[in-house]
N, CA, C and O atoms as a MOPAC input file, in Angstrom:
PM7 MOZYME 1SCF
protein

 N     13.11000 1    -2.04300 1    -1.18100 1
 C     13.12400 1    -3.19500 1    -0.67400 1
 C     11.48500 1    -2.90500 1     0.17200 1
 O     11.18200 1    -1.75200 1     0.47700 1
 N     10.82100 1    -3.72800 1     0.38900 1
 C      9.46700 1    -3.58800 1     0.64700 1
 C      9.69900 1    -4.34300 1     2.07400 1
 O     10.51400 1    -5.26200 1     1.99100 1
 N      9.09800 1    -4.11400 1     3.45800 1
 C      9.04600 1    -5.11800 1     4.41400 1
 C      7.17000 1    -5.14800 1     4.90000 1
 O      6.59300 1    -4.11500 1     5.23800 1
 N      6.67500 1    -6.11400 1     4.85600 1
 C      5.24800 1    -6.13500 1     5.27000 1
 C      4.90900 1    -7.38700 1     6.12400 1
 O      5.18300 1    -8.52900 1     5.75600 1
 N      4.33900 1    -7.10800 1     7.20100 1
 C      4.16800 1    -8.03100 1     8.24300 1
 C      3.26800 1    -7.92500 1     9.34400 1
 O      2.34700 1    -7.30500 1     8.81100 1
 N      2.97300 1    -8.08900 1    10.34600 1
 C      2.10300 1    -8.27700 1    11.26600 1
 C      3.00800 1    -7.85200 1    12.59200 1
 O      4.06200 1    -8.42700 1    12.86400 1
 N      2.39400 1    -6.64600 1    13.47000 1
 C      2.90200 1    -6.38700 1    14.11400 1
 C      2.38900 1    -6.72900 1    15.37900 1
 O      1.40500 1    -6.06900 1    15.71300 1
 N      2.84100 1    -7.69500 1    16.28500 1
 C      2.00100 1    -8.05200 1    17.65600 1
 C      2.12900 1    -7.19500 1    18.51300 1
 O      1.48300 1    -7.68700 1    19.43800 1
 N      2.48300 1    -6.31300 1    18.83900 1
 C      2.21200 1    -5.21200 1    20.02700 1
 C      1.23900 1    -4.17500 1    19.29100 1
 O      0.40900 1    -3.77400 1    20.10700 1
 N      1.08300 1    -3.67700 1    18.18900 1
 C      0.30500 1    -2.79700 1    17.84600 1
 C     -0.74200 1    -3.44300 1    17.26900 1
 O     -1.65300 1    -2.80500 1    16.74100 1
 N     -0.72500 1    -4.64200 1    17.30300 1
 C     -2.11900 1    -5.71200 1    16.61500 1
 C     -2.65400 1    -5.52700 1    14.96400 1
 O     -3.74800 1    -5.87800 1    14.52200 1
 N     -1.53700 1    -4.86900 1    14.21700 1
 C     -2.19600 1    -4.77500 1    13.09800 1
 C     -1.05500 1    -4.80500 1    12.05200 1
 O      0.10500 1    -4.82500 1    12.46400 1
 N     -1.34100 1    -4.81100 1    10.57200 1
 C     -0.11100 1    -4.91500 1     9.74900 1
 C      0.71600 1    -3.57600 1     9.52200 1
 O      0.14000 1    -2.49800 1     9.67000 1
 N      1.72600 1    -3.61400 1     9.25300 1
 C      2.66600 1    -2.57900 1     9.31700 1
 C      3.56700 1    -2.74400 1     7.73000 1
 O      3.77400 1    -3.87700 1     7.29500 1
 N      3.96100 1    -1.74300 1     7.10600 1
 C      4.70000 1    -1.92800 1     6.04100 1
 C      5.62600 1    -0.87800 1     5.89700 1
 O      5.16400 1     0.25200 1     6.05700 1
 N      6.93600 1    -0.98900 1     5.60600 1
 C      8.23600 1    -0.15900 1     5.26300 1
 C      8.92800 1     0.03600 1     4.00400 1
 O      9.86700 1    -0.73200 1     3.79600 1
 N      8.71100 1     0.73500 1     3.29400 1
 C      9.32900 1     0.76500 1     2.12500 1
 C     10.53600 1     1.53900 1     1.97700 1
 O     10.58500 1     2.55500 1     2.67100 1
 N     11.67500 1     1.25200 1     1.11200 1
 C     13.10000 1     2.05500 1     0.82300 1
 C     13.15600 1     1.98600 1    -0.74400 1
 O     13.43100 1     0.97500 1    -1.39000 1
 N     12.89200 1     3.05400 1    -1.18100 1
 C     13.33600 1     3.15900 1    -2.46000 1
 C     14.77200 1     3.94100 1    -2.93100 1
 O     15.17900 1     5.01400 1    -2.48700 1
 N     15.40300 1     3.10600 1    -3.93800 1
 C     16.62500 1     3.81300 1    -4.04100 1
 C     16.52200 1     4.66000 1    -5.48400 1
 O     17.48600 1     5.32100 1    -5.86900 1
 N     15.58200 1     4.60600 1    -6.06400 1
 C     15.29000 1     5.59300 1    -7.45300 1
 C     15.13100 1     6.72300 1    -6.94500 1
 O     15.85600 1     7.60200 1    -7.41000 1
 N     14.22900 1     7.09200 1    -5.91700 1
 C     14.14900 1     8.62900 1    -5.66300 1
 C     14.28600 1     8.73800 1    -4.16000 1
 O     13.61000 1     9.60600 1    -3.60700 1
 N     15.23700 1     7.80800 1    -3.27800 1
 C     15.45300 1     7.59500 1    -2.39800 1
 C     14.64900 1     8.06100 1    -0.94800 1
 O     15.17100 1     8.36900 1     0.12400 1
 N     13.27700 1     8.00300 1    -1.28400 1
 C     12.34600 1     8.07100 1    -0.40600 1
 C     12.08100 1     6.74000 1     0.41900 1
 O     12.56400 1     5.66500 1     0.06100 1
 N     11.19500 1     6.89400 1     1.66900 1
 C     10.97800 1     5.88800 1     2.75200 1
 C      9.60900 1     5.98300 1     2.90000 1
 O      9.34100 1     7.01300 1     3.51900 1
 N      8.85200 1     5.49400 1     2.66500 1
 C      7.33000 1     5.34900 1     3.15000 1
 C      7.06300 1     4.29400 1     4.30900 1
 O      7.85300 1     3.37800 1     4.54300 1
 N      5.71300 1     4.52900 1     5.11800 1
 C      5.28600 1     3.78500 1     5.95500 1
 C      3.76400 1     3.63200 1     5.81000 1
 O      3.09100 1     4.50100 1     5.25600 1
 N      3.18100 1     2.38500 1     6.37800 1
 C      1.75500 1     2.45400 1     6.43700 1
 C      1.07100 1     1.58400 1     7.38000 1
 O      1.67400 1     0.52000 1     7.52000 1
 N      0.36900 1     1.65100 1     7.84000 1
 C     -0.64900 1     0.97300 1     8.59300 1
 C     -2.00600 1     0.60900 1     8.43200 1
 O     -2.85500 1     1.44900 1     8.13100 1
 N     -2.30800 1    -0.77600 1     8.63900 1
 C     -3.89700 1    -1.31700 1     8.53400 1
 C     -4.15200 1    -2.97700 1     8.70800 1
 O     -3.38000 1    -3.87500 1     9.04200 1
 N     -5.47700 1    -2.98400 1     8.36000 1
 C     -5.81300 1    -4.41400 1     9.02100 1
 C     -6.58600 1    -5.08000 1     7.72900 1
 O     -6.90600 1    -4.37500 1     6.77100 1
 N     -6.86000 1    -6.48100 1     7.77600 1
 C     -7.58500 1    -7.11100 1     7.21900 1
 C     -8.95900 1    -6.69500 1     6.92600 1
 O     -9.51200 1    -6.20200 1     7.91000 1
 N     -9.75200 1    -6.75200 1     5.74500 1
 C    -10.79500 1    -6.00400 1     5.95800 1
 C    -12.13000 1    -7.35000 1     6.46100 1
 O    -11.84800 1    -8.54200 1     6.57500 1
 N    -13.12500 1    -6.93400 1     6.62400 1
 C    -13.94300 1    -7.87500 1     7.48000 1
 C    -14.39200 1    -9.28600 1     6.94900 1
 O    -15.05100 1   -10.24300 1     7.35700 1
 N    -13.76400 1    -8.95400 1     5.94600 1
 C    -14.45100 1   -10.62000 1     4.93200 1
 C    -12.95500 1   -11.37900 1     4.96600 1
 O    -12.91600 1   -12.57000 1     4.65800 1
 N    -11.59500 1   -10.60300 1     5.38500 1
 C    -10.26400 1   -11.24800 1     5.48700 1
 C    -10.16600 1   -11.63600 1     4.08500 1
 O     -9.82300 1   -12.78500 1     3.80600 1
 N    -10.52400 1   -10.50300 1     2.88000 1
 C    -10.02900 1   -10.90700 1     1.56300 1
 C     -8.91000 1    -9.94300 1     1.03900 1
 O     -8.15100 1   -10.19700 1     0.10400 1
 N     -8.92700 1    -8.79900 1     1.78800 1
 C     -8.13100 1    -8.01100 1     1.32400 1
 C     -7.34400 1    -6.88200 1     2.66300 1
 O     -7.93300 1    -6.46400 1     3.66000 1
 N     -6.19100 1    -6.66000 1     2.35500 1
 C     -5.54800 1    -5.93000 1     3.19300 1
 C     -5.69000 1    -4.53300 1     3.24100 1
 O     -5.49900 1    -4.11400 1     2.09900 1
 N     -5.90400 1    -3.72900 1     3.91900 1
 C     -6.46300 1    -1.99400 1     3.91200 1
 C     -5.33800 1    -1.28100 1     4.66300 1
 O     -5.32300 1    -1.37200 1     5.89000 1
 N     -4.49200 1    -0.65200 1     4.09200 1
 C     -3.38000 1     0.07400 1     4.64400 1
 C     -3.40900 1     1.63500 1     4.48900 1
 O     -3.71900 1     2.18100 1     3.42900 1
 N     -3.04900 1     2.33500 1     5.67400 1
 C     -2.88800 1     3.92800 1     5.12400 1
 C     -1.61900 1     4.12800 1     5.29600 1
 O     -0.85700 1     3.42900 1     5.96500 1
 N     -1.32200 1     5.26300 1     4.58500 1
 C      0.31700 1     5.85500 1     4.86100 1
 C      0.37000 1     7.00100 1     4.27900 1
 O     -0.67500 1     7.32300 1     3.71300 1
 N      1.44300 1     7.91100 1     4.20600 1
 C      1.67900 1     8.79300 1     3.24500 1
 C      3.16200 1     8.60200 1     2.17300 1
 O      4.17500 1     7.90800 1     2.26200 1
 N      2.78900 1     9.34900 1     1.42700 1
 C      4.28500 1     9.65900 1     0.48500 1
 C      4.65100 1    10.82400 1     0.05800 1
 O      3.81800 1    11.64400 1     0.44300 1
 N      5.62100 1    11.40000 1    -0.64900 1
 C      5.79900 1    12.72100 1    -1.34100 1
 C      5.44800 1    12.31400 1    -3.09200 1
 O      5.78100 1    11.40100 1    -3.84700 1
 N      4.68000 1    13.43000 1    -3.19200 1
 C      4.20500 1    13.30500 1    -4.44300 1
 C      5.50200 1    14.37400 1    -5.46200 1
 O      5.58300 1    15.59800 1    -5.35400 1
 N      6.06100 1    13.82700 1    -6.05200 1
 C      7.23700 1    14.73000 1    -6.67400 1
 C      6.58800 1    15.62300 1    -7.59200 1
 O      6.94700 1    16.79700 1    -7.68200 1
 N      5.64400 1    15.13400 1    -8.28900 1
 C      4.90900 1    15.77300 1    -9.77000 1
 C      4.86500 1    17.01100 1    -9.05100 1
 O      5.55700 1    17.99800 1    -9.29900 1
 N      3.75500 1    16.86500 1    -7.87700 1
 C      3.24300 1    18.13700 1    -7.46000 1
 C      3.75100 1    19.11200 1    -6.42500 1
 O      3.41300 1    20.22800 1    -6.03200 1
 N      4.81100 1    18.13700 1    -6.11100 1
 C      5.45900 1    19.07800 1    -4.87500 1
 C      5.16100 1    18.84700 1    -3.52900 1
 O      5.76300 1    19.23700 1    -2.52900 1
 N      3.87800 1    17.97500 1    -3.66200 1
 C      3.41700 1    17.69300 1    -2.05800 1
 C      4.32500 1    16.49500 1    -1.27000 1
 O      5.08000 1    15.58400 1    -1.60900 1
 N      3.73600 1    17.10700 1     0.10100 1
 C      4.59700 1    16.25800 1     1.01800 1
 C      3.61800 1    15.61600 1     1.94000 1
 O      2.67000 1    16.21200 1     2.45100 1
 N      3.94100 1    14.24000 1     2.13400 1
 C      2.82700 1    13.29700 1     3.53000 1
 C      1.74500 1    13.36000 1     2.58600 1
 O      0.78400 1    13.85400 1     3.17600 1
 N      1.48000 1    13.11100 1     1.49300 1
 C      0.04800 1    12.76400 1     0.76300 1
 C     -0.54000 1    11.58900 1     1.34300 1
 O      0.14300 1    10.56500 1     1.34500 1
 N     -1.74900 1    11.56700 1     1.85900 1
 C     -2.39400 1    10.80300 1     2.18900 1
 C     -2.70800 1     9.27600 1     1.52200 1
 O     -3.87400 1     9.13900 1     1.15300 1
 N     -1.94200 1     8.27800 1     1.35000 1
 C     -2.41700 1     7.26100 1     0.51900 1
 C     -3.30100 1     6.07400 1     1.29700 1
 O     -3.41800 1     5.92400 1     2.51300 1
 N     -3.95300 1     5.18700 1     0.09700 1
 C     -4.43400 1     4.13700 1     0.53300 1
 C     -3.69200 1     2.78200 1     0.01300 1
 O     -3.29300 1     2.90500 1    -1.14500 1
 N     -3.48400 1     1.81700 1     0.46600 1
 C     -3.02100 1     0.63200 1    -0.33600 1
 C     -3.89000 1    -0.56900 1     0.11200 1
 O     -3.97000 1    -1.07800 1     1.23000 1
 N     -4.54300 1    -0.90400 1    -1.07900 1
 C     -5.49400 1    -2.18200 1    -0.60300 1
 C     -4.60900 1    -3.73600 1    -1.46500 1
 O     -4.58200 1    -4.01200 1    -2.66400 1
 N     -4.04400 1    -4.41400 1    -0.39300 1
 C     -3.73500 1    -5.75500 1    -1.13000 1
 C     -4.61300 1    -6.67900 1    -1.26900 1
 O     -5.42300 1    -6.92700 1    -0.37600 1
 N     -4.58200 1    -7.25700 1    -2.29600 1
 C     -5.41000 1    -8.39000 1    -2.47400 1
 C     -4.88300 1    -9.86900 1    -2.90700 1
 O     -4.12100 1    -9.86700 1    -3.87400 1
 N     -5.14600 1   -10.97000 1    -2.39700 1
 C     -4.23400 1   -12.21200 1    -2.57400 1
 C     -5.53100 1   -13.12200 1    -3.27800 1
 O     -6.24800 1   -13.79200 1    -2.53500 1
 N     -5.75100 1   -13.09300 1    -4.64700 1
 C     -6.62300 1   -14.08800 1    -5.00600 1
 C     -6.39300 1   -15.41000 1    -5.15400 1
 O     -7.24200 1   -16.29600 1    -5.06800 1
 N     -4.92800 1   -15.57500 1    -5.43700 1
 C     -4.44500 1   -17.11500 1    -5.20900 1
 C     -3.09800 1   -17.12900 1    -4.81300 1
 O     -2.40000 1   -16.16800 1    -5.13900 1
 N     -2.55600 1   -18.15400 1    -4.09200 1
 C     -1.35500 1   -18.34800 1    -3.77700 1
 C     -0.23700 1   -17.93200 1    -4.71500 1
 O      0.89900 1   -17.71700 1    -4.29300 1
 N     -0.64600 1   -17.79800 1    -6.26700 1
 C      0.66100 1   -17.39700 1    -6.90000 1
 C      0.51200 1   -15.91900 1    -7.67600 1
 O      1.06500 1   -15.52900 1    -8.70500 1
 N     -0.63400 1   -15.11100 1    -6.62300 1
 C     -1.07600 1   -14.29800 1    -7.57000 1
 C     -1.24600 1   -12.79300 1    -6.11000 1
 O     -1.90200 1   -12.93000 1    -5.07800 1
 N     -0.71800 1   -11.94400 1    -6.37100 1
 C     -1.07900 1   -10.76500 1    -5.45900 1
 C     -1.21700 1    -9.71200 1    -6.45400 1
 O     -0.71900 1    -9.62700 1    -7.57600 1
 N     -2.31700 1    -8.59800 1    -5.55400 1
 C     -2.47500 1    -7.38400 1    -6.38500 1
 C     -2.50100 1    -6.25000 1    -5.25200 1
 O     -2.89100 1    -6.32400 1    -4.08700 1
 N     -1.83000 1    -4.91800 1    -6.14400 1
 C     -1.45500 1    -3.84200 1    -5.15400 1
 C     -2.40000 1    -2.97100 1    -5.70500 1
 O     -2.40800 1    -2.96000 1    -6.93500 1
 N     -3.29500 1    -2.14700 1    -5.07200 1
 C     -3.85700 1    -0.84900 1    -5.81200 1
 C     -3.22300 1     0.25200 1    -4.60300 1
 O     -3.08800 1     0.07200 1    -3.39200 1
 N     -2.90200 1     1.44900 1    -5.45500 1
 C     -2.67400 1     2.52400 1    -4.63100 1
 C     -3.54900 1     3.74300 1    -4.92800 1
 O     -3.58400 1     4.26300 1    -6.04300 1
 N     -4.24400 1     4.16700 1    -3.88900 1
 C     -5.46700 1     5.32100 1    -4.08000 1
 C     -4.90300 1     6.60700 1    -3.41300 1
 O     -4.53400 1     6.67200 1    -2.24000 1
 N     -4.88700 1     7.65800 1    -4.35000 1
 C     -4.50400 1     9.01600 1    -3.84800 1
 C     -5.95700 1     9.66100 1    -3.58000 1
 O     -6.82600 1    10.07200 1    -4.34900 1
 N     -5.86400 1     9.57900 1    -2.10100 1
 C     -7.41000 1    10.36100 1    -1.01300 1
 C     -7.57400 1    11.43800 1    -1.52700 1
 O     -8.63100 1    11.68100 1    -2.11000 1
 N     -6.55400 1    12.36600 1    -1.44000 1
 C     -6.90400 1    13.91700 1    -1.73400 1
 C     -7.75200 1    14.04000 1    -3.15300 1
 O     -8.54300 1    14.96400 1    -3.34200 1
 N     -7.54100 1    13.18600 1    -3.95300 1
 C     -8.44400 1    13.04400 1    -5.30600 1
 C    -10.19600 1    13.30900 1    -4.69100 1
 O    -10.89500 1    14.19900 1    -5.17600 1
 N    -10.53300 1    12.68100 1    -3.94200 1
 C    -12.13400 1    12.63500 1    -3.39600 1
 C    -12.38100 1    11.27400 1    -2.87200 1
 O    -11.51000 1    10.53700 1    -2.40900 1
 N    -13.69400 1    10.98900 1    -2.98800 1
 C    -14.34500 1     9.84000 1    -2.36900 1
 C    -14.40500 1     8.70500 1    -3.79500 1
 O    -14.45100 1     7.49000 1    -3.60200 1
 N    -14.39600 1     9.27000 1    -5.12700 1
 C    -14.64300 1     8.34800 1    -5.89400 1
 C    -13.19100 1     8.29300 1    -6.94000 1
 O    -12.35900 1     9.19800 1    -6.88500 1
 N    -13.04200 1     7.12500 1    -7.85800 1
 C    -12.04600 1     6.93000 1    -8.82700 1
 C    -10.62800 1     7.57100 1    -8.32300 1
 O     -9.87300 1     8.29000 1    -8.97600 1
 N    -10.49400 1     7.15500 1    -7.11400 1
 C     -8.92200 1     7.37400 1    -6.48600 1
 C     -7.72500 1     6.44500 1    -6.84100 1
 O     -6.58100 1     6.75300 1    -6.50600 1
 N     -7.99400 1     5.36100 1    -7.49000 1
 C     -6.96600 1     4.57900 1    -7.73800 1
 C     -6.29600 1     5.38800 1    -8.91700 1
 O     -6.83600 1     6.03100 1    -9.81700 1
 N     -4.72200 1     5.13000 1    -8.60000 1
 C     -4.10900 1     5.64400 1    -9.41300 1
 C     -2.86300 1     4.78900 1    -9.98000 1
 O     -2.28600 1     5.19100 1   -10.99000 1
 N     -2.47700 1     3.68000 1    -9.36700 1
 C     -1.71200 1     2.59400 1   -10.14400 1
 C     -2.33100 1     1.00100 1    -9.26600 1
 O     -2.85900 1     1.04200 1    -8.15500 1
 N     -2.14400 1    -0.09400 1    -9.93800 1
 C     -2.27000 1    -1.05100 1    -9.65700 1
 C     -1.36400 1    -2.00600 1   -10.06600 1
 O     -1.11700 1    -1.93600 1   -11.27000 1
 N     -0.88200 1    -2.73200 1    -9.56400 1
 C      0.44800 1    -3.50400 1    -9.82800 1
 C      0.01100 1    -5.44500 1    -9.44000 1
 O     -0.46400 1    -5.98300 1    -8.43900 1
 N      0.33100 1    -5.82900 1   -10.38900 1
 C     -0.03400 1    -7.35800 1   -10.31300 1
 C      1.06200 1    -8.13800 1   -10.40900 1
 O      1.73600 1    -8.18200 1   -11.43800 1
 N      1.36500 1    -8.90600 1    -9.20700 1
 C      2.63800 1    -9.99400 1    -8.70100 1
 C      2.08400 1   -11.44600 1    -9.21500 1
 O      1.08400 1   -11.95700 1    -8.71000 1
 N      2.79200 1   -12.02600 1   -10.21100 1
 C      2.61300 1   -13.35500 1   -10.34100 1
 C      3.76800 1   -14.17200 1   -10.35700 1
 O      4.74800 1   -13.81400 1   -11.00900 1
 N      3.76500 1   -15.33500 1    -9.64800 1
 C      4.85800 1   -15.96200 1    -9.00300 1
 C      5.35500 1   -17.15400 1   -10.24900 1
 O      4.72500 1   -18.16900 1   -10.54600 1
 N      6.61900 1   -16.70200 1   -10.83000 1
 C      7.06600 1   -17.67700 1   -11.84000 1
 C      6.63000 1   -18.90100 1   -11.56800 1
 O      6.40200 1   -19.32200 1   -10.43400 1
 N      6.48100 1   -19.60200 1   -12.75100 1
 C      6.88800 1   -21.33600 1   -12.26800 1
 C      7.86000 1   -22.04700 1   -13.03900 1
 O      8.15400 1   -23.20500 1   -12.74400 1

């Protein structure tokens, strides 16, 4: 389950995700970019392949249309360039 919403007290967007496949729980927080076209969030996750705990990641949520949403996950310890490791595209069924 993924919960994403605006926290009025923090005045920023927050997300929490609970995964039953690997029993993990993640949290991220962020704000819209200055142009209002993308939601930039930062959080941590555990990387089972490398054994790393609390690895810093950036999530970029884009909303190109009312029927389409794109989420990118960036692995920040990789460096400054080419950090995108996953892109997920959601399209509303008609």
